[in-house]
C-alpha positions in Angstrom: 29.3 7.2 16.5 28.8 5.1 13.5 25.3 7.5 12.6 27.6 10.6 13.4 30.4 9.1 10.0 27.0 8.7 8.1 25.9 11.8 8.4 28.8 13.3 7.8 29.7 11.6 4.8 26.7 12.6 3.7 26.3 15.8 4.1 29.3 15.4 2.0 28.1 13.6 -0.6 25.1 16.8 -1.0 27.7 19.0 -0.9 29.3 17.3 -3.6 26.1 16.7 -5.4 25.5 20.4 -5.4 29.1 22.3 -6.4 29.1 19.4 -9.5 25.0 20.5 -9.9 26.1 24.3 -9.9 30.1 24.1 -12.6 27.6 21.7 -14.5 25.8 25.1 -16.4 29.3 26.0 -16.8 31.1 23.0 -17.9 28.8 21.0 -19.9 30.1 17.7 -20.4 30.1 13.8 -20.1 30.0 12.2 -16.5 33.2 10.8 -15.0 30.8 8.6 -13.2 28.3 7.8 -10.6 27.1 8.1 -6.6 24.9 5.8 -4.8 23.0 7.7 -2.0 23.3 5.5 0.6 21.4 7.9 3.6 17.9 7.3 4.4 17.3 10.6 2.6 19.2 14.3 1.6 18.1 17.5 1.0 19.6 19.3 -2.3 20.8 22.4 -1.9 19.8 25.2 -3.9 23.2 26.6 -2.5 25.7 25.0 -0.1 24.6 26.1 3.5 22.1 25.2 5.5 20.3 28.0 4.9 19.6 27.2 0.9 16.4 26.5 -0.2 16.0 22.8 -1.0 15.7 22.0 -4.1 14.9 18.5 -3.7 15.2 14.9 -2.1 17.1 12.6 -2.3 16.5 9.3 -1.6 18.2 6.1 -0.7 19.4 4.0 -3.9 19.1 6.7 -6.4 21.7 6.4 -8.4 23.0 10.1 -9.9 25.5 11.1 -12.9 28.7 12.9 -11.7 
């Protein structure tokens, strides 16, 4: 159960990063905070689908501005 919750949280963070990434092209502004990857690794995708192309792999411990 805990693994499933962690996976769902990781997917949510990845989706948020994708949305923020796509919006930052339209609204270039200063970051409001940072996020840290807690999962072993996450795929950053070009779209909001599991079928979308993987743009980059995010690794545990990395920080990103949001």
